[in-house]
The first five atom37 places (N, CA, C, CB, O) and aatype in JSON, in Angstrom:
{
  "aatype": [20, 20, 20, 20, 20, 20, 20, 20, 20, 20, 20, 20, 20, 20, 20, 20, 20, 20, 20, 20, 20, 20, 20, 20, 20, 20, 20, 20, 20, 20, 20, 20, 20, 20, 20, 20, 20, 20, 20, 20, 20, 20, 20, 20, 20, 20, 20, 20, 20, 20, 20, 20, 20, 20, 20, 20, 20, 20, 20, 20, 20, 20, 20, 20, 20, 20, 20, 20, 20, 20, 20, 20, 20, 20, 20, 20, 20, 20, 20, 20, 20, 20, 20, 20, 20, 20, 20, 20, 20, 20, 20, 20, 20, 20, 20, 20, 20, 20, 20, 20, 20, 20, 20, 20, 20, 20, 20, 20, 20, 20, 20, 20, 20, 20, 20, 20, 20, 20, 20, 20, 20, 20, 20, 20, 20, 20, 20, 20],
  "atom_mask": [
    [1, 1, 1, 1, 1],
    [1, 1, 1, 1, 1],
    [1, 1, 1, 1, 1],
    [1, 1, 1, 1, 1],
    [1, 1, 1, 1, 1],
    [1, 1, 1, 1, 1],
    [1, 1, 1, 1, 1],
    [1, 1, 1, 1, 1],
    [1, 1, 1, 1, 1],
    [1, 1, 1, 1, 1],
    [1, 1, 1, 1, 1],
    [1, 1, 1, 1, 1],
    [1, 1, 1, 1, 1],
    [1, 1, 1, 1, 1],
    [1, 1, 1, 1, 1],
    [1, 1, 1, 1, 1],
    [1, 1, 1, 1, 1],
    [1, 1, 1, 1, 1],
    [1, 1, 1, 1, 1],
    [1, 1, 1, 1, 1],
    [1, 1, 1, 1, 1],
    [1, 1, 1, 1, 1],
    [1, 1, 1, 1, 1],
    [1, 1, 1, 1, 1],
    [1, 1, 1, 1, 1],
    [1, 1, 1, 1, 1],
    [1, 1, 1, 1, 1],
    [1, 1, 1, 1, 1],
    [1, 1, 1, 1, 1],
    [1, 1, 1, 1, 1],
    [1, 1, 1, 1, 1],
    [1, 1, 1, 1, 1],
    [1, 1, 1, 1, 1],
    [1, 1, 1, 1, 1],
    [1, 1, 1, 1, 1],
    [1, 1, 1, 1, 1],
    [1, 1, 1, 1, 1],
    [1, 1, 1, 1, 1],
    [1, 1, 1, 1, 1],
    [1, 1, 1, 1, 1],
    [1, 1, 1, 1, 1],
    [1, 1, 1, 1, 1],
    [1, 1, 1, 1, 1],
    [1, 1, 1, 1, 1],
    [1, 1, 1, 1, 1],
    [1, 1, 1, 1, 1],
    [1, 1, 1, 1, 1],
    [1, 1, 1, 1, 1],
    [1, 1, 1, 1, 1],
    [1, 1, 1, 1, 1],
    [1, 1, 1, 1, 1],
    [1, 1, 1, 1, 1],
    [1, 1, 1, 1, 1],
    [1, 1, 1, 1, 1],
    [1, 1, 1, 1, 1],
    [1, 1, 1, 1, 1],
    [1, 1, 1, 1, 1],
    [1, 1, 1, 1, 1],
    [1, 1, 1, 1, 1],
    [1, 1, 1, 1, 1],
    [1, 1, 1, 1, 1],
    [1, 1, 1, 1, 1],
    [1, 1, 1, 1, 1],
    [1, 1, 1, 1, 1],
    [1, 1, 1, 1, 1],
    [1, 1, 1, 1, 1],
    [1, 1, 1, 1, 1],
    [1, 1, 1, 1, 1],
    [1, 1, 1, 1, 1],
    [1, 1, 1, 1, 1],
    [1, 1, 1, 1, 1],
    [1, 1, 1, 1, 1],
    [1, 1, 1, 1, 1],
    [1, 1, 1, 1, 1],
    [1, 1, 1, 1, 1],
    [1, 1, 1, 1, 1],
    [1, 1, 1, 1, 1],
    [1, 1, 1, 1, 1],
    [1, 1, 1, 1, 1],
    [1, 1, 1, 1, 1],
    [1, 1, 1, 1, 1],
    [1, 1, 1, 1, 1],
    [1, 1, 1, 1, 1],
    [1, 1, 1, 1, 1],
    [1, 1, 1, 1, 1],
    [1, 1, 1, 1, 1],
    [1, 1, 1, 1, 1],
    [1, 1, 1, 1, 1],
    [1, 1, 1, 1, 1],
    [1, 1, 1, 1, 1],
    [1, 1, 1, 1, 1],
    [1, 1, 1, 1, 1],
    [1, 1, 1, 1, 1],
    [1, 1, 1, 1, 1],
    [1, 1, 1, 1, 1],
    [1, 1, 1, 1, 1],
    [1, 1, 1, 1, 1],
    [1, 1, 1, 1, 1],
    [1, 1, 1, 1, 1],
    [1, 1, 1, 1, 1],
    [1, 1, 1, 1, 1],
    [1, 1, 1, 1, 1],
    [1, 1, 1, 1, 1],
    [1, 1, 1, 1, 1],
    [1, 1, 1, 1, 1],
    [1, 1, 1, 1, 1],
    [1, 1, 1, 1, 1],
    [1, 1, 1, 1, 1],
    [1, 1, 1, 1, 1],
    [1, 1, 1, 1, 1],
    [1, 1, 1, 1, 1],
    [1, 1, 1, 1, 1],
    [1, 1, 1, 1, 1],
    [1, 1, 1, 1, 1],
    [1, 1, 1, 1, 1],
    [1, 1, 1, 1, 1],
    [1, 1, 1, 1, 1],
    [1, 1, 1, 1, 1],
    [1, 1, 1, 1, 1],
    [1, 1, 1, 1, 1],
    [1, 1, 1, 1, 1],
    [1, 1, 1, 1, 1],
    [1, 1, 1, 1, 1],
    [1, 1, 1, 1, 1],
    [1, 1, 1, 1, 1],
    [1, 1, 1, 1, 1],
    [1, 1, 1, 1, 1],
    [1, 1, 1, 1, 1]
  ],
  "atom_positions": [
    [[124.15, -8.04, -2.69], [123.14, -9.04, -2.7], [121.66, -8.24, -2.77], [123.32, -10.0, -1.32], [120.74, -8.69, -3.45]],
    [[121.56, -7.17, -2.08], [120.37, -6.45, -2.17], [120.01, -5.9, -3.4], [120.38, -5.51, -1.31], [118.82, -5.83, -3.73]],
    [[121.04, -5.43, -4.23], [120.78, -4.94, -5.72], [120.23, -6.13, -6.57], [122.21, -4.36, -6.44], [119.26, -5.97, -7.32]],
    [[120.89, -7.36, -6.43], [120.42, -8.5, -7.16], [119.02, -8.9, -6.81], [121.31, -9.61, -6.94], [118.23, -9.26, -7.68]],
    [[118.75, -8.84, -5.66], [117.34, -9.18, -5.16], [116.31, -8.12, -5.57], [117.32, -9.31, -3.58], [115.16, -8.44, -5.88]],
    [[116.73, -6.91, -5.57], [115.9, -5.69, -5.98], [115.65, -5.97, -7.46], [116.69, -4.19, -5.73], [114.48, -5.87, -7.85]],
    [[116.57, -6.29, -8.3], [116.36, -6.43, -9.63], [115.62, -7.48, -10.09], [117.43, -6.46, -10.2], [114.86, -7.35, -11.05]],
    [[115.78, -8.65, -9.42], [115.09, -9.79, -9.71], [113.66, -9.72, -9.39], [115.67, -10.84, -9.09], [112.8, -10.16, -10.15]],
    [[113.38, -9.09, -8.1], [111.93, -8.72, -7.91], [111.32, -7.75, -8.88], [111.75, -8.15, -6.6], [110.16, -7.92, -9.23]],
    [[112.03, -6.75, -9.34], [111.36, -5.91, -10.28], [111.03, -6.58, -11.68], [112.21, -4.71, -10.49], [110.03, -6.29, -12.34]],
    [[111.98, -7.49, -12.06], [111.75, -8.2, -13.23], [110.54, -9.18, -13.07], [113.0, -8.93, -13.62], [109.68, -9.25, -13.95]],
    [[110.49, -9.87, -12.02], [109.42, -10.72, -11.87], [108.04, -10.09, -11.63], [109.72, -11.58, -10.84], [107.0, -10.7, -11.87]],
    [[108.07, -8.87, -11.15], [106.84, -8.15, -11.04], [106.32, -7.58, -12.36], [107.01, -7.06, -10.07], [105.11, -7.57, -12.6]],
    [[107.26, -7.07, -13.28], [106.79, -6.81, -14.61], [106.44, -7.95, -15.44], [107.72, -6.1, -15.28], [105.58, -7.8, -16.31]],
    [[107.06, -9.15, -15.26], [106.61, -10.5, -16.02], [105.27, -10.67, -15.68], [107.41, -11.86, -15.61], [104.51, -10.82, -16.64]],
    [[104.69, -10.68, -14.4], [103.26, -10.98, -14.29], [102.35, -10.07, -14.73], [102.93, -11.22, -13.07], [101.2, -10.39, -15.07]],
    [[102.84, -8.78, -14.76], [101.92, -7.79, -15.22], [101.9, -7.86, -16.85], [102.36, -6.33, -14.65], [100.85, -7.63, -17.44]],
    [[102.9, -8.13, -17.45], [102.91, -8.25, -18.93], [102.03, -9.56, -19.24], [104.51, -8.36, -19.52], [101.23, -9.59, -20.18]],
    [[102.24, -10.58, -18.42], [101.5, -11.72, -18.7], [100.03, -11.58, -18.59], [101.92, -12.72, -17.89], [99.26, -12.12, -19.37]],
    [[99.65, -10.81, -17.57], [98.19, -10.39, -17.24], [97.73, -9.58, -18.28], [98.03, -9.62, -15.9], [96.59, -9.74, -18.72]],
    [[98.57, -8.6, -18.8], [97.95, -7.77, -19.86], [97.72, -8.46, -21.1], [98.75, -6.62, -20.16], [96.76, -8.19, -21.84]],
    [[98.63, -9.4, -21.36], [98.63, -10.31, -22.69], [97.44, -11.0, -22.53], [99.9, -11.37, -22.91], [96.65, -10.91, -23.46]],
    [[97.09, -11.76, -21.45], [95.85, -12.72, -21.44], [94.56, -11.89, -21.2], [95.97, -13.88, -20.25], [93.47, -12.37, -21.52]],
    [[94.64, -10.69, -20.66], [93.26, -10.08, -20.43], [93.16, -8.7, -21.29], [93.02, -9.78, -18.76], [92.93, -7.59, -20.83]],
    [[93.39, -9.02, -22.55], [93.26, -7.81, -23.46], [91.73, -7.43, -23.42], [93.78, -8.13, -25.06], [90.87, -8.27, -23.15]],
    [[91.42, -6.04, -23.73], [90.06, -5.83, -23.91], [90.01, -4.46, -22.94], [89.05, -7.22, -23.45], [90.99, -3.88, -22.49]],
    [[88.76, -4.14, -22.77], [88.51, -2.89, -21.99], [88.64, -3.02, -20.56], [87.21, -2.37, -22.25], [87.98, -3.85, -19.93]],
    [[89.52, -2.16, -19.98], [89.94, -2.27, -18.61], [88.67, -1.8, -17.76], [91.3, -1.36, -18.32], [88.42, -2.36, -16.7]],
    [[88.01, -0.93, -18.17], [86.87, -0.49, -17.43], [85.84, -1.63, -17.23], [86.23, 0.69, -18.14], [85.29, -1.76, -16.14]],
    [[85.57, -2.51, -18.36], [84.57, -3.37, -18.15], [85.18, -4.45, -17.19], [84.03, -3.9, -19.48], [84.45, -4.98, -16.35]],
    [[86.35, -4.73, -17.3], [86.88, -5.79, -16.27], [86.84, -5.25, -14.82], [88.4, -6.21, -16.61], [86.54, -5.95, -13.85]],
    [[87.18, -3.99, -14.77], [87.0, -3.3, -13.28], [85.56, -3.32, -12.87], [87.51, -1.7, -13.24], [85.27, -3.52, -11.69]],
    [[84.48, -3.09, -13.95], [83.16, -3.13, -13.41], [82.61, -4.66, -13.07], [82.24, -2.41, -14.45], [81.7, -4.9, -12.28]],
    [[83.3, -5.6, -13.78], [82.85, -7.08, -13.45], [83.51, -7.41, -12.1], [83.33, -8.21, -14.64], [82.89, -8.13, -11.3]],
    [[84.78, -6.93, -11.78], [85.34, -7.21, -10.48], [84.46, -6.43, -9.34], [86.9, -6.75, -10.47], [84.17, -6.95, -8.26]],
    [[84.14, -5.3, -9.69], [83.34, -4.46, -8.64], [82.0, -5.13, -8.25], [83.0, -2.99, -9.22], [81.64, -5.3, -7.08]],
    [[81.27, -5.51, -9.38], [79.96, -6.08, -9.11], [80.11, -7.49, -8.43], [79.13, -6.18, -10.45], [79.27, -7.91, -7.63]],
    [[81.29, -8.24, -8.81], [81.49, -9.46, -8.08], [81.6, -9.26, -6.61], [82.67, -10.14, -8.55], [80.97, -10.01, -5.87]],
    [[82.44, -8.19, -6.07], [82.57, -7.82, -4.78], [81.27, -7.5, -4.16], [83.46, -6.76, -4.68], [80.98, -7.89, -3.02]],
    [[80.37, -6.71, -4.97], [79.05, -6.42, -4.31], [78.25, -7.65, -4.07], [78.21, -5.47, -5.16], [77.55, -7.85, -3.08]],
    [[78.46, -8.56, -5.17], [77.55, -9.73, -4.91], [78.07, -10.6, -3.75], [77.41, -10.61, -6.2], [77.34, -11.4, -3.16]],
    [[79.32, -10.42, -3.47], [79.72, -11.28, -2.23], [79.18, -10.62, -0.95], [81.37, -11.45, -2.11], [78.77, -11.3, -0.01]],
    [[79.19, -9.27, -0.91], [78.54, -8.61, 0.27], [77.25, -9.02, 0.32], [78.57, -7.15, 0.27], [76.85, -9.52, 1.37]],
    [[76.38, -8.87, -0.76], [74.98, -9.12, -0.79], [74.75, -10.43, -0.21], [74.42, -9.01, -2.14], [74.01, -10.53, 0.76]],
    [[75.35, -11.52, -0.77], [75.05, -12.81, -0.38], [75.43, -13.02, 1.03], [75.68, -13.78, -1.23], [74.67, -13.63, 1.79]],
    [[76.56, -12.53, 1.42], [76.88, -12.89, 2.84], [75.88, -12.2, 3.91], [78.4, -12.43, 3.15], [75.49, -12.81, 4.9]],
    [[75.51, -10.88, 3.62], [74.55, -10.22, 4.38], [73.21, -10.83, 4.51], [74.42, -9.0, 3.9], [72.6, -10.9, 5.58]],
    [[72.71, -11.32, 3.22], [71.4, -11.82, 3.11], [71.28, -13.29, 3.74], [70.99, -11.8, 1.61], [70.21, -13.68, 4.21]],
    [[72.24, -13.95, 3.73], [72.22, -15.39, 4.09], [72.91, -15.78, 5.29], [72.76, -16.15, 3.07], [73.01, -16.97, 5.6]],
    [[73.43, -14.78, 6.02], [74.22, -15.06, 7.33], [73.31, -15.67, 8.28], [74.85, -13.76, 7.98], [73.77, -16.66, 8.83]],
    [[72.11, -15.32, 8.62], [71.23, -15.82, 9.6], [70.67, -17.26, 9.16], [70.09, -14.8, 9.83], [70.51, -18.2, 9.94]],
    [[70.43, -17.26, 7.84], [69.79, -18.45, 7.42], [70.88, -19.68, 7.47], [69.18, -18.2, 5.95], [70.54, -20.8, 7.86]],
    [[72.09, -19.39, 7.08], [73.21, -20.33, 7.24], [73.42, -20.57, 8.66], [74.49, -19.82, 6.59], [73.75, -21.72, 8.94]],
    [[73.32, -19.77, 9.58], [73.53, -19.98, 10.94], [72.54, -20.95, 11.42], [73.48, -18.73, 11.7], [72.91, -21.84, 12.19]],
    [[71.24, -20.87, 11.02], [70.22, -21.65, 11.48], [70.39, -22.97, 10.81], [68.9, -21.04, 11.24], [70.34, -23.95, 11.54]],
    [[70.58, -23.13, 9.63], [70.55, -24.42, 8.83], [71.9, -25.16, 9.0], [70.27, -24.11, 7.27], [71.88, -26.39, 9.0]],
    [[72.96, -24.54, 9.13], [74.29, -25.27, 9.32], [74.96, -25.17, 10.54], [75.21, -24.88, 8.41], [76.19, -25.17, 10.56]],
    [[74.23, -25.08, 11.67], [74.59, -25.07, 12.96], [75.77, -24.16, 13.27], [74.83, -26.38, 13.34], [76.82, -24.56, 13.78]],
    [[75.49, -22.81, 12.9], [76.57, -21.8, 13.18], [77.64, -21.51, 12.1], [77.28, -22.24, 14.38], [78.41, -20.55, 12.19]],
    [[77.64, -22.36, 11.08], [78.68, -22.1, 10.06], [78.02, -21.1, 9.16], [79.19, -23.43, 9.27], [77.08, -21.46, 8.45]],
    [[78.47, -19.86, 9.15], [77.78, -18.72, 8.41], [78.41, -18.46, 7.09], [77.8, -17.42, 9.24], [77.98, -17.57, 6.36]],
    [[79.57, -19.32, 6.73], [80.28, -19.11, 5.55], [79.94, -20.04, 4.51], [81.64, -19.16, 5.79], [80.61, -20.01, 3.48]],
    [[78.95, -20.92, 4.63], [78.59, -21.87, 3.74], [78.05, -21.36, 2.33], [77.64, -22.68, 4.41], [78.37, -21.93, 1.29]],
    [[77.18, -20.25, 2.36], [76.68, -19.71, 1.19], [77.78, -18.71, 0.55], [75.32, -19.01, 1.52], [77.79, -18.46, -0.65]],
    [[78.57, -18.24, 1.33], [79.66, -17.34, 0.97], [80.7, -18.21, 0.08], [80.36, -16.71, 2.34], [81.06, -17.81, -1.03]],
    [[81.16, -19.41, 0.64], [81.91, -20.25, -0.12], [81.32, -20.77, -1.41], [82.25, -21.27, 0.65], [82.05, -20.92, -2.39]],
    [[79.99, -21.06, -1.45], [79.33, -21.31, -2.6], [79.28, -20.33, -3.56], [78.19, -21.65, -2.35], [79.41, -20.62, -4.74]],
    [[79.07, -18.95, -3.1], [79.3, -17.76, -4.05], [80.63, -17.71, -4.65], [79.09, -16.46, -3.35], [80.79, -17.5, -5.85]],
    [[81.59, -17.9, -3.81], [83.02, -17.69, -4.38], [83.28, -18.74, -5.42], [84.19, -17.78, -3.23], [83.96, -18.48, -6.41]],
    [[82.73, -19.95, -5.21], [82.91, -20.91, -6.32], [82.15, -20.68, -7.48], [82.63, -22.19, -5.92], [82.62, -21.03, -8.56]],
    [[80.95, -20.11, -7.42], [80.29, -19.68, -8.56], [80.92, -18.42, -9.31], [78.92, -19.42, -8.16], [80.79, -18.22, -10.52]],
    [[81.62, -17.59, -8.43], [82.39, -16.53, -9.08], [83.55, -16.98, -9.85], [82.86, -15.59, -8.11], [83.8, -16.55, -10.98]],
    [[84.32, -17.93, -9.19], [85.46, -18.39, -9.79], [84.96, -19.19, -11.01], [86.33, -19.22, -8.81], [85.73, -19.1, -11.97]],
    [[84.01, -19.84, -11.19], [83.42, -20.47, -12.4], [83.01, -19.46, -13.43], [82.21, -21.3, -12.03], [83.26, -19.64, -14.63]],
    [[82.42, -18.47, -13.0], [82.09, -17.27, -13.8], [83.05, -16.55, -14.4], [81.46, -16.42, -13.12], [82.87, -16.15, -15.55]],
    [[84.23, -16.27, -13.71], [85.39, -15.7, -14.26], [86.01, -16.58, -15.29], [86.35, -15.4, -13.22], [86.44, -16.07, -16.32]],
    [[86.09, -18.02, -15.07], [86.58, -18.87, -16.08], [85.8, -18.73, -17.35], [86.56, -20.26, -15.62], [86.41, -18.58, -18.41]],
    [[84.57, -18.75, -17.3], [83.75, -18.7, -18.47], [83.91, -17.26, -19.16], [82.23, -19.01, -18.05], [84.06, -17.17, -20.38]],
    [[83.87, -16.29, -18.43], [84.18, -15.03, -19.0], [85.48, -14.83, -19.66], [84.07, -14.11, -18.04], [85.57, -14.21, -20.72]],
    [[86.47, -15.34, -19.06], [87.78, -15.41, -19.72], [87.86, -16.25, -20.96], [88.76, -15.92, -18.79], [88.45, -15.78, -21.93]],
    [[87.42, -17.23, -21.01], [87.48, -18.26, -22.26], [86.52, -17.58, -23.22], [86.97, -19.94, -21.9], [86.83, -17.63, -24.41]],
    [[85.44, -16.98, -22.87], [84.46, -16.31, -23.71], [85.13, -15.26, -24.58], [83.37, -15.67, -22.85], [85.02, -15.17, -25.8]],
    [[85.88, -14.44, -23.72], [86.46, -13.23, -24.22], [87.7, -13.65, -25.3], [87.0, -12.33, -22.9], [88.09, -12.88, -26.17]],
    [[88.17, -14.8, -25.1], [89.41, -15.24, -25.83], [88.85, -15.72, -27.18], [90.26, -16.45, -25.01], [89.63, -15.8, -28.13]],
    [[87.65, -16.02, -27.34], [87.11, -16.51, -28.73], [86.84, -15.3, -29.72], [85.69, -17.36, -28.52], [86.34, -14.24, -29.37]],
    [[87.22, -15.62, -30.94], [86.81, -14.6, -31.93], [85.49, -14.12, -32.0], [87.06, -15.04, -33.13], [84.61, -14.98, -31.95]],
    [[85.16, -12.97, -32.08], [83.74, -12.38, -31.98], [83.06, -12.88, -33.29], [83.71, -10.66, -31.86], [81.84, -13.06, -33.23]],
    [[83.66, -13.11, -34.42], [82.93, -13.65, -35.64], [82.33, -14.98, -35.45], [83.84, -13.74, -36.83], [81.39, -15.32, -36.17]],
    [[82.81, -15.83, -34.5], [82.35, -17.17, -34.17], [80.89, -16.89, -33.45], [83.49, -18.0, -33.16], [79.91, -17.62, -33.62]],
    [[80.91, -15.75, -32.65], [79.64, -15.63, -32.08], [78.48, -15.1, -32.87], [79.78, -14.88, -31.02], [77.3, -15.28, -32.57]],
    [[78.94, -14.4, -33.97], [77.99, -13.76, -34.88], [77.48, -14.95, -35.68], [78.66, -12.58, -35.82], [76.29, -14.87, -35.98]],
    [[78.17, -16.1, -36.12], [77.81, -17.2, -36.84], [76.76, -18.01, -35.83], [79.17, -18.04, -37.3], [75.73, -18.49, -36.32]],
    [[76.98, -18.13, -34.73], [76.15, -18.96, -33.84], [74.98, -18.17, -33.33], [76.97, -19.52, -32.66], [74.14, -18.77, -32.66]],
    [[74.82, -16.84, -33.57], [73.69, -16.13, -33.06], [72.46, -16.42, -33.84], [73.96, -14.67, -33.05], [71.41, -16.54, -33.22]],
    [[72.47, -16.54, -34.98], [71.32, -16.91, -35.75], [70.8, -18.36, -35.41], [71.67, -16.8, -37.24], [69.59, -18.59, -35.42]],
    [[71.63, -19.26, -35.13], [71.17, -20.6, -34.86], [70.56, -20.5, -33.45], [72.35, -21.7, -34.97], [69.42, -20.95, -33.31]],
    [[71.13, -20.02, -32.5], [70.68, -19.82, -31.07], [69.47, -19.03, -31.12], [71.74, -19.1, -30.16], [68.57, -19.38, -30.36]],
    [[69.27, -18.02, -31.9], [68.03, -17.22, -32.0], [66.87, -18.2, -32.48], [68.24, -15.95, -33.04], [65.81, -18.33, -31.87]],
    [[67.2, -18.86, -33.63], [66.14, -19.79, -34.19], [65.72, -20.91, -33.07], [66.74, -20.53, -35.58], [64.56, -21.31, -32.97]],
    [[66.69, -21.33, -32.33], [66.44, -22.34, -31.27], [65.59, -21.61, -30.19], [67.84, -22.93, -30.65], [64.71, -22.27, -29.62]],
    [[65.77, -20.35, -29.87], [65.12, -19.82, -28.83], [63.67, -19.57, -28.94], [65.73, -18.73, -28.53], [62.99, -19.37, -27.94]],
    [[63.11, -19.56, -30.32], [61.74, -19.12, -30.66], [60.87, -20.5, -30.14], [61.57, -18.7, -32.45], [59.93, -20.28, -29.38]],
    [[61.1, -21.65, -30.47], [60.36, -22.8, -30.04], [60.55, -22.84, -28.46], [60.88, -24.17, -30.8], [59.59, -23.24, -27.8]],
    [[61.59, -22.49, -27.89], [61.63, -22.54, -26.4], [60.73, -21.69, -25.7], [62.89, -22.25, -25.93], [60.14, -21.95, -24.66]],
    [[60.69, -20.46, -26.46], [59.82, -19.35, -25.76], [58.36, -19.82, -25.83], [59.96, -17.83, -26.51], [57.57, -19.56, -24.92]],
    [[57.97, -20.56, -26.97], [56.65, -21.05, -26.95], [56.39, -22.08, -26.14], [56.26, -21.38, -28.08], [55.24, -22.16, -25.73]],
    [[57.28, -23.01, -25.77], [57.19, -24.04, -24.83], [57.05, -23.47, -23.35], [58.41, -24.93, -24.99], [56.25, -23.96, -22.56]],
    [[57.79, -22.52, -23.08], [57.63, -21.82, -21.92], [56.27, -21.06, -21.64], [58.68, -20.96, -21.9], [55.79, -20.86, -20.52]],
    [[55.74, -20.65, -22.88], [54.39, -19.86, -22.66], [53.41, -20.96, -22.34], [53.86, -18.96, -24.03], [52.57, -20.75, -21.46]],
    [[53.45, -22.07, -22.96], [52.11, -22.98, -22.8], [52.48, -24.05, -21.62], [51.69, -23.88, -24.38], [51.56, -24.56, -20.98]],
    [[53.83, -24.36, -21.36], [54.01, -25.45, -20.52], [54.7, -24.92, -19.24], [54.81, -26.57, -21.24], [54.95, -25.74, -18.36]],
    [[55.02, -23.66, -19.07], [55.79, -23.17, -17.94], [54.98, -23.17, -16.69], [56.3, -21.79, -18.21], [53.76, -23.34, -16.68]],
    [[55.75, -22.97, -15.59], [55.16, -22.94, -14.17], [54.52, -21.49, -14.13], [56.37, -23.18, -12.91], [55.13, -20.5, -14.53]],
    [[53.26, -21.47, -13.63], [52.53, -20.29, -13.4], [52.76, -19.88, -12.0], [51.09, -20.45, -13.7], [52.26, -20.58, -11.11]],
    [[53.5, -18.75, -11.68], [53.8, -18.18, -10.38], [53.29, -16.92, -10.26], [55.15, -18.12, -10.09], [53.57, -16.11, -11.14]],
    [[52.49, -16.55, -9.21], [52.1, -15.13, -9.02], [51.3, -14.63, -10.04], [53.2, -14.28, -8.91], [51.62, -13.54, -10.52]],
    [[50.29, -15.24, -10.47], [49.55, -14.85, -11.62], [49.01, -13.44, -11.45], [48.43, -15.82, -11.88], [48.28, -13.18, -10.5]],
    [[49.35, -12.54, -12.33], [48.75, -11.24, -12.12], [48.28, -11.01, -13.61], [49.83, -10.06, -11.46], [47.75, -11.92, -14.25]],
    [[48.5, -9.73, -14.13], [47.86, -9.53, -15.24], [48.61, -10.33, -16.42], [47.75, -8.06, -15.46], [47.92, -10.8, -17.32]],
    [[49.98, -10.5, -16.43], [50.5, -11.26, -17.42], [50.15, -12.87, -17.36], [51.93, -11.0, -17.38], [50.08, -13.58, -18.37]],
    [[49.96, -13.33, -16.06], [49.5, -14.61, -15.94], [48.17, -14.89, -16.45], [49.56, -14.96, -14.68], [47.94, -15.95, -17.03]],
    [[47.08, -13.8, -16.25], [45.93, -14.04, -16.63], [45.91, -14.11, -18.21], [45.09, -13.08, -16.03], [45.17, -14.93, -18.75]],
    [[46.67, -13.29, -18.92], [46.64, -13.17, -20.29], [47.34, -14.58, -20.97], [47.42, -11.77, -20.68], [46.86, -15.07, -22.0]],
    [[48.33, -15.08, -20.41], [48.81, -16.41, -20.82], [47.89, -17.44, -20.44], [50.14, -16.73, -20.27], [47.87, -18.43, -21.17]],
    [[47.07, -17.44, -19.37], [45.96, -18.36, -19.11], [44.9, -18.22, -20.22], [45.32, -18.09, -17.71], [44.45, -19.28, -20.68]],
    [[44.46, -17.11, -20.68], [43.56, -16.99, -21.77], [44.04, -17.65, -23.02], [43.3, -15.6, -22.02], [43.3, -18.29, -23.76]],
    [[45.35, -17.45, -23.23], [45.79, -18.07, -24.46], [45.85, -19.56, -24.43], [47.1, -17.57, -24.81], [45.77, -20.21, -25.47]],
    [[45.97, -20.08, -23.36], [46.11, -21.64, -23.34], [44.69, -22.25, -23.15], [47.11, -22.16, -22.09], [44.55, -23.48, -23.11]]
  ]
}
């Protein structure tokens, strides 16, 4: 019985690895960096918002951490589906998005919110 269990467990472990490799083709270093930066963001959010969450949510310090985890899962889903798309589709959309961004930049320049006006803010103020 132990030999059968050992063989079935080794087969199932290689199946999920092959399945993972088949669906996450690409540069393993980039995937590792994404995961590493994700973990760093979790630590940063938890350490920066612990006291704020304690004060605002009556002692529940995990509120912002759980929100960050949900954003991370959503981000991984977007990254996964974006990496499954053929890159030639992105190259075709790039020109359309570039041409769309020019009027949006002008809109932001003239109608955007002015915060902490410094040298850049005063130049924008002179233009308007």
